[in-house]
N, C-alpha and C positions, 0 to 999 in steps of 0.2 A: 523780146525786148523791143523798145522803140528804135526806129531807125529812119533814116532819110526824112528828117523833120522839116528840112528846108526852112521856109519862112516862119514855122511855128517854133523853131528852136529859139532858146534864150540862154545867154551866158550863165544864168543862174543855175542851170543844170550842172555846172561845175561843182556846186555845193553838194551834190550827191557824192562825188568823188572826195571832196574835202572832208565830209562826215566820216567816211570809212577810214581815211588816213588818220583823222583825229582819234577815232576809236583804237586804232592800232597803238597810238601813243598811250592811250588809256591803260592798255594791257601791259605796256612797258613800265608803267608806274609800279607794277608788282616787283620787278626787279629793282627799280630805282629806290623804293622805299622799304621792302621787306627783305632784301638780301643785302648782306654787308659787302661794301666795296671800299675798304679803307685806303687802298693805294691809288685809286682813280676817282675822279669826281663823278663818273657815271658808272653803271655796271658794265662789266665786259665778260666775254666768254669764260675767262679764267676765274673771275669772281663768282660767276653763276655756277660754275662746275665745283668750286670750293664749298659754296653754300649747299649744293646738292649732296656733297659727300658727308656732310654732318647733319643734313636735315631729316626731320621726322616726316610721317606720312602727309601731314597738313601742308608743310612747306613744299614738299616734293610735288604735291598736287597743284599747289599755287604756281609753281615754276612751269609745270606742264601746261596749265591753263594759260599762263602768260605767254609762252612760245606760240601755243596753238592760236590764241586769239590775235596776237600781234601779227602773225604772218598770213593768217586768213584774211584779216581786214585789210592789211596793206596790199595783199594780192588784188582784192576787190577794188581798192583805191586805184591802183595802176590800171586795171581793166577799164574802170569808168573814165579815168583820165584820158586814155587813148580813144574812147569812144567819144568824149567830149571834144577832143582836138579834132577828130574827123568831122563831127556834126558842125563844129564852129566854122571850119575851113569851108564846108558847103554853104553854110548860113551867110558867110561874108559875100557870097556870089549872088545872093538873092536881093530883091528890092527892099526887103525888110531891114537889111543891114543900114543903109543910109537913113532910114527912118528912126532906127535906134540911135544913131549918132546925133540926131536932131531933137531928142526927147530927154526927159529925166531919166528914162531907162538906160541911157548911156553909162550911168554908174554901175550897171551890172557887169561891165567889162572888167572891173576891179576883181571879180571872182576868179579871174584867170591867173594873175600873179599870186593871189592868195593861195589858190590850190597847188601851184608850182612850188611855192615856198614850203608848203606842208610836205610835198614829195621829197625835197631835199632833206627835211627834218627826218622823214621816215627812213630814207635810205641810210642816213648816218646811224639811226638807231638800229636798223637790221644788221648793218656791218659790224657795229659795236658788239652785238650779242651773238655774232656767229663766226667772227674771224679770229683765228688764233693769233695771239701776240700783236693785236692791232695797235695797242698803246705804245709799242716800241717804235712805231713809225707814224703815229698820229700827228706829230708836228708837221709832217710833209703833206698831210691831207688837209689841214686847216686852211691854207691859202686857197685850195681848190674850192672849199666850202664857202670862203669869203667871196670868191669870184661868182660862184652859183647864186649866192644870195644877192650879190650886186646886180647880176643880170635881171633877177626877178624884180629887184628894186627899180632899175632903169625902166622895165616894162610897166610897173605900176606908176611911175612918174610920167611915162608917155601917155598913158590912158587918163590920168588925173589932169595933165596939162591941157589935153584936148577938151575935157569936160569943163574945167574951170574957164578956159578961154571963151567957150560957147555961152555959158551962163552969164559971164560978165558983159558979154556983148549983146546977147539976145534976151537975157533975163531968165529967172528961175520960175518955173510953173508951179507955184504953191497950191493951186487948186488941184492940179493933177498929181500932186506928190502922195498924199494920203498915207503917210507912215514914216518910218525911220530908215527908209531904204538907203539914204546917203551915207549912213554909218558903215556901209560895206566898204567904203574907201578907207576909213579909220581902221577898220578890221584887217584890211589887206596890208597897210603899212605896219600895223603892230606885228603882223606875222613875219614880215621881213626884219623888223627890228629884233624880235626874239631870236631869229636865226643868226643874225650878226653877233648877238650876245653870247651864243654858245661857245665859239672860239675865245671870246674875251673871258669867259668863265674857266675854260678847260686847258687853255694853252699855258706853258711855262715860258714862252718866248714873248718878251715884252712888246716886240713890234707887231706880233700877231694879235696880242691883247689890245694894243693901241688902235689897230685898224678895226678890229671887232667892236671895240668901245665906240670909236667915231661913227661907224655904220648904224650901231644900235641907237645911239643918241640922235643922229640925224633922222632916221626913219621913225624912231620913236617920237620925237618932237613933232614931226609932220602928222603922225597918228593923233596925237593929243590936240594939235590945232584943228584938225578935221573934225574931231569929236566936238571940240568946243564951239565950232561953227555950225555943224549939221544937226547936232542934237537939239538946240533951241529952234533952228529952222524947221526941223521935222515936227516938233511939238507945236510950233505956231501953226504950221499947215493943218495938223490934226484938230487942234482946238477950233480953228476957223472953218475948216471945210470937212471935218470928220475923218475918221480912219477908214481907208478903203478895205474891204473885206479881205481881199487876197493879199494884201500887204500886212496883215495882222502879225504874222510871225516876226516881222522886223522889230516888234517891241522887245524882243529878246536879244538883239544884236549886241548889246552892251555887255552881255554875259561873257562871251568868248574874248571880247576886247579886254575885260578886266583880268582874265586869266593870263593873257599874253603879257600885259603890262606888268602883272605881278611876277611872273617868271623872268621877264626882262630885268626887273629890279634885282631879284636874287642873283641872276647871272652877272650883272654888272657889279654888285656887291663883292662877289668872289674875285672879279677882275681887278677891283681896286686893291685888294690884298696882294695880288701878284705884282701890280704896278708899284705899290708901297715897298714891297721887299726889293724890287729891281732898283728903285730909287735909293733906298737905304744902302744897298750894296755898292752902288756907284759912288755914293758920297761917304763911303766907309763909315756909316753909322750902324748901330746895333738894330737888329730886326725887332720890330714891334710885334707883340703876340696878336693873333687873329682868332676870332671866335667864329665857329661855323654858322652860328645864329645868334639871336638876341631877342629880348622881349620886344624891341622896336620892330624886328622883322615879324614877330607874331601879330603885333598891332597892324602893320601894314597889310598882311595877308588877311587878317580878320576884317579890315575895312573893305578890302576887295570882295571877300566873300559876302559881307553884308550888302554891298551894292548889287551884287548878282542876285541875291535872294529877293531884294526889293523889286528889281526889274522882272524876275521870274514870277513872283506872285501877282504883281500888277498886270503883266502881260497874259497870265493864265486866266485871271478874272475876266479880262476883256474877250479873249478868244473863246472862252466858255459861253460867254453871253451872246457873242454875235454870230455863233454857229460855225467858226472857222474849223474847229476840230471835226465837226460832223460832216462838212461839206468838202473840206480839202485834205483831211488826214485819214479818216476812217471810211471813206467811200471813194468810188471811182467817177464821181459825178463831174468833177473838173480835172483836167489834165493840166498841170502846171508845176514848174520846179520850186515854186515859192514855199511849200511846206518843208523842203529840205533845210530851210534856214533854222528850223527847230532842232536840228540834230546837233550842231556845234555847241549850243548852250548846255545840253546834256553832257556832252564830252568835257566841255570846260569846267562845269561844276565838279565833275568826277576828278579831273586832274587837279584843280586848286584844292579840292577836299583832301586829297592825298597830301599835298604840300602843307596845308595849314595844320592837319593833324600831326604829321611827322616832323616837319621843319619848325612849325610854329609852337607846338605843345610838347611833343615827346623829347625833342633834343633840347628844349629849354627846361626840361625837368618838371613840366606842370602836369603831365600825365604819363603814367608808366605803361610801356607796352605790355599787353596781355591782361590788363585789368578789365573788369566789366565795362567801364566807360569806354575804354579804347575799343573793345569788341563791338559795342553798340555803334561807335563812330564808324568803324569799318563796315558794319552791316549797312549803315546808312549810305556810305559811299558806293559800296557794291550794288545796292538797291537802285541807286541813281543810274549806275552804269548799265545794269540789266534792263531797267525801263527804257533807257536810250536805244539799247540794241533792239528792244522789241519795236520801238518806234521806227528804226531804220528798217526793219523787216517789213512793217506795214507800209511805210512810204515807198519802198523799193517795188513791192508787189503792186500797189495802187498807181503809182506814177510812171515807173519804168516798164512794168509788165501788165498793163491794163488790158482786161477783156474788151471793154468798150469805154470810150471816153470822148469828151469834146475839149477842144483846146480853149484855154481861157487867156484872154489878152490882158 
């Protein structure tokens, strides 16, 4: 494996860790959507054990695959995170670090809080599915989760503030941009927002929900503002100065952002139910009925999915034509972390596919579980996940364990 990269290191290497963490969440979707958990908003060890006790061979196989995939990929995520932290610490002591801070590449620092927020997500998922009776003490854990997400949010704000202050005083290099690289900032804040939204969705304590709600709205709005600014800026730079070859993968950055925004929306929707009940109780009013989903939820998820497919198809057409796949994915001709940007879109499409199918269609009574159309949809989702895993294997082999390579700047 690569080591002691020194000046050749880039914070984008954190995306290698991020992808494996995201894929562990992809395997968690098996428990989330295929096993019943009526007493808790997410699956727990007890709900999975109950599903196992009544499951047939297919469901038991799915549970085994879910656990195996979830923990293998999360373990690799942690290992790559530690490797990145070590390499980044050494990189900061080189002459290349000040150069990074004075260029458009400064935005790559946003990959650090992005990956750390994924780690917090993964830890909560791992504990939920392995710790007995976790839900009996979970209200004591939510404040800790909020603090953890708050710290990653502060780190993201620190990096963003330095970047924005520099480009507002020194100007933005449109000619040297050559892609949608700056969307990494919106991606990072979207990850923090979805993290804050988790306690807002799952807690029964109105104050925990309020703090989670506030954090999700704050960082979610920042994410939306950054996308609103940097998406047209990136498009302008590409239309005027063309897309830089090694930045081609950034054309897919909107895909994971859409998944994070959609899940944040779902979580905050659940949080509004808790707050509405708390307010009604305090005012001695009758509790209003709440629906787990709605046709409007299906529409929101469908719009997010449609936007993802548009960016995926457009980006794929460009990368196929300009040779990005051939030179940066399927060969060791260039050593650069840029291709790892392709992993998160595959993970994001898998996760949003699960939500659209089960929350948008099945729970609204529009598609019955077990029907041929349902089976076809599941096959497509699993196919995307398997293809993404294949991509991860290829990228890890070619970029982290190359036989011979030259660094690309």
